[in-house]
N, C-alpha and C positions, 0 to 999 in steps of 0.2 A: 163199025166194029173202033174204039178205039186205039190208036200206038200208042203205048210205052211206050218211053224215052231213058236210058238208059242214062245216069249219071255217072260222070268222073269221081268217083271218092283220093282226095290227093293223100289226104291220113292210109287212107287204106290202103292204097301206094308204100307208100314211107313206111306202114307201121307193119303189114305182114306180103308183099312184093318184093319187093327191093331189098331186105335184107338175106334172105334167104338165096338171089344171087348175090349176093355182096362175098357170103356164109362161101358156095360154091367157086367165083371164081379166086380166089385167098384157096381153096381144101384144092383145086387143080392144080393153083401153080406150084413150076421146079421149079425145087428152092436155087437150082444154083441161075436158072435164069431172074431168083428175085436176088442171090448173091450177086452177081453182074450190071445187074444196073442198082444198087442199090442207091450210088453216089449219085444218079439222078436222079434217084427220089425222096432221097435229100437235103439236095438242093430244088428242088422244087419246093419242100417243106420247105427252109430254112427262108428262100424265096417270098416265097406268099405268104410266109408270115409277116415279112419285115413290107414288105406292101400292106400290106392289110391295118399293122400297126399305122403305118406314114396314114392313110386317107382316114383311117379312124384317128389320128393324134387333129388333124387338119381339118376334120368334120365337129370334134369337139370341142376347137378352139373355137375357130371361125360358129359353132351356133351361142356358144357362151360370148363373145364381143358383142352375137344381135340381144341375146338375152337379158345381159344386164350394162348396167352401169357400169363405168369407172370405181362411181364411191358406189357398190354398194358391197355390204360382205361374203352374201353367197357367192358373190363374182371367183368362179377359180381360182388360183395366179394358176404361174408359171411352173415355176417348183410341182405344184397340184398335179 
């Protein structure tokens, strides 16, 4: 008898299993706990956004300088 292996489907997990888990967590969250921690939620959201912007900006600048010569018209300027 041949053994069958079970394969994990990431797309199935992200589309079908994870959304109900997140919905249930949000639905059962007590409003008082959310309001009590709102400052931390906003602070982490702001810091995460700033860190993401800085990292992506640095990567774009580095790859732009690696891929294009200084005379190339397709090269992004610092204003762009």
